[in-house]
C-alpha positions in Angstrom: 29.7 66.8 10.2 29.0 63.4 12.0 30.9 61.7 8.9 33.5 63.8 8.9 34.4 62.9 12.6 34.0 59.1 12.1 36.4 59.7 9.3 39.0 61.3 11.6 38.6 58.9 14.1 39.6 56.0 11.8 42.2 57.8 10.1 43.7 58.1 13.8 43.0 54.7 14.4 45.3 53.4 11.9 48.1 55.9 12.5 48.0 54.8 16.0 48.2 51.2 14.9 51.1 51.7 12.5 53.3 53.3 15.0 53.0 50.5 17.5 53.9 47.8 14.9 56.8 49.9 14.2 57.7 50.4 17.8 57.9 46.5 18.3 61.1 45.4 20.1 62.9 42.3 18.3 64.0 40.0 21.2 67.8 38.9 20.3 68.2 35.1 19.7 72.0 35.5 20.7 72.9 33.4 23.9 73.8 35.5 27.1 77.5 35.0 28.3 77.5 35.2 32.5 80.6 37.1 33.7 82.4 36.4 37.1 84.7 38.3 39.4 88.5 37.8 39.5 88.9 36.1 42.7 92.7 37.0 42.9 91.9 40.7 42.5 89.1 40.4 45.2 91.5 38.9 47.7 94.2 41.7 47.1 91.6 44.4 47.5 90.5 42.5 51.0 94.2 42.4 52.1 95.0 46.1 50.9 95.6 48.4 53.8 94.0 51.6 52.3 91.0 49.8 51.8 90.3 48.6 55.4 87.5 51.1 56.0 85.5 49.0 58.6 88.3 48.1 60.6 89.7 49.5 63.7 93.4 50.6 63.0 96.1 50.3 66.1 98.2 53.1 67.1 100.3 53.6 69.9 99.1 55.8 73.1 100.8 59.5 73.0 102.6 60.7 75.9 99.5 62.7 77.0 97.2 59.5 76.9 99.7 57.6 78.9 100.2 60.1 81.3 96.2 60.4 81.8 96.1 56.8 82.3 98.5 56.8 85.2 96.7 59.6 86.7 93.7 57.7 86.5 95.2 54.8 88.3 96.5 56.9 90.8 93.9 59.0 91.7 91.8 55.7 92.0 94.2 54.1 94.5 94.1 57.8 96.6 90.3 59.0 96.1 88.4 55.9 95.0 86.5 55.4 91.6 84.0 57.8 91.8 86.0 60.9 92.4 89.3 59.7 90.3 86.7 59.3 87.0 85.8 62.9 87.9 89.3 64.5 88.2 90.6 62.6 85.3 87.8 64.0 82.9 88.7 67.2 84.0 92.5 66.8 84.5 93.0 70.0 82.3 91.0 72.1 84.7 92.5 70.6 87.8 95.7 71.5 86.7 94.9 75.1 86.0 93.2 75.3 89.5 96.6 73.8 91.0 98.6 76.2 89.2 96.4 79.4 90.1 96.9 78.4 93.7 100.7 78.0 93.3 100.9 81.4 91.7 98.7 82.9 94.4 100.8 81.6 97.3 103.9 83.0 95.6 102.4 86.4 95.3 101.0 86.3 98.9 104.7 85.6 99.8 106.3 88.6 97.9 107.8 86.4 95.3 106.7 89.0 92.4 107.9 91.9 94.5 111.3 90.3 95.0 112.0 89.6 91.5 111.0 93.1 90.6 113.3 94.6 92.9 116.0 92.6 92.2 117.2 94.9 89.1 116.5 97.9 90.8 118.8 96.7 94.0 121.7 95.9 91.4 121.6 99.4 90.3 121.3 101.0 93.9 122.3 98.8 96.7 121.4 99.9 100.4 125.1 98.9 101.7 127.7 97.8 99.1 129.3 94.1 99.8 128.9 92.7 103.6 129.6 95.8 105.5 127.8 95.9 108.8 125.7 98.8 109.7 126.6 98.7 113.5 130.5 99.6 112.4 129.5 102.9 110.5 129.7 106.2 111.9 126.4 107.1 110.4 125.5 110.4 111.9 129.2 111.7 110.7 128.2 110.2 107.1 125.0 112.0 107.3 126.3 115.1 108.2 128.7 114.8 105.1 126.1 113.8 102.6 124.1 116.8 103.3 127.4 118.9 103.3 128.1 117.7 99.7 124.7 117.9 98.6 124.0 114.4 97.9 120.5 114.2 99.6 119.8 111.0 97.7 122.3 109.1 100.1 121.6 111.0 103.0 118.1 109.4 103.2 119.7 106.1 102.3 122.0 106.6 105.5 119.3 107.9 107.8 117.4 104.8 106.6 120.4 102.7 107.7 120.5 104.6 111.0 117.0 103.7 112.2 117.6 100.1 110.9 120.5 100.2 113.6 118.7 101.6 116.3 115.9 98.7 115.9 118.8 96.2 115.9 120.5 97.6 119.2 116.9 97.6 120.8 116.7 93.7 119.7 113.6 94.6 117.3 115.6 93.4 114.3 117.8 91.0 112.9 120.1 92.6 110.7 121.7 91.2 107.4 122.7 92.5 104.2 120.6 89.6 102.5 117.3 90.8 103.9 115.1 93.0 102.1 113.0 95.8 103.0 109.7 93.8 103.5 111.7 91.4 105.7 112.7 93.6 108.2 108.7 95.0 108.2 107.8 91.6 108.9 110.2 90.9 111.6 108.3 93.7 113.7 105.6 92.5 116.1 104.1 95.7 117.3 101.6 97.0 115.3 102.3 101.0 115.9 106.0 100.5 115.6 105.5 98.6 112.0 103.3 101.4 110.6 105.9 104.2 111.3 108.9 101.7 110.3 106.8 100.9 107.2 106.5 104.7 106.3 110.1 105.4 106.4 111.0 102.3 104.5 108.2 103.7 101.7 110.0 107.1 101.8 113.3 105.4 101.4 112.2 103.1 98.5 110.7 105.8 96.7 113.9 108.0 96.9 116.6 105.5 96.8 115.2 102.7 94.2 113.3 105.0 92.4 116.2 107.7 91.7 114.5 110.5 92.8 116.5 114.0 92.7 115.6 116.0 95.8 115.8 119.8 96.4 117.1 120.9 99.8 113.4 121.7 100.7 111.9 118.4 99.4 115.0 116.6 101.4 113.8 118.6 104.7 110.3 117.3 104.6 110.8 113.5 103.9 113.8 113.3 106.3 111.4 114.4 109.2 109.8 111.1 109.9 113.8 109.5 110.1 114.6 112.4 112.7 111.6 111.4 114.6 112.6 107.6 114.5 116.1 108.5 115.4 115.4 110.6 118.4 112.7 108.3 119.8 109.8 110.7 119.5 106.2 109.7 118.6 104.9 110.3 115.1 
């Protein structure tokens, strides 16, 4: 048994030695040729614009960048460096705030209301042309409108009669260019302003809203006008 193991070990050693001799690398005897890079091509690569990865490319400032630069300089002159730096970094936010403030001012002055009422006024003007309410026989015109069944026109004439009475009393200044809101704003007395605002609202609802009126509805809506025309307390 031991002899057979010794024989196998000897055979393995012989096989390994033969494999190592077969795997030996033969060292080449030829000389080695050293090659160099072409300096002309290297220079061309160095000057090629598309290959300038590590260089900062110059570009002209955009109009927005020019505006920001001007704004920074102006703010520094107005508020100093600290505040101007904050404002310049948040220029979009500042512009949005300014636009919002301007919009609130316009809304507060009734700008939107005037725009929205413009189209309705074209379809149903209170008084055509430059005609003066002080020259009209409004009571007769009201009677004629009621007799003919034109109750919307009768409400409008009642409103004009109220305006004329306030003009005669020196409370209002009449002008065809003024709006109902302008007339309300002219009244200083709080109680009188509330009464007139109610009348103006009824007139706007009927006239600008093109509301059809039945005789029964007209009888109710004209009551505040009659009370105002007769000088009674509502």
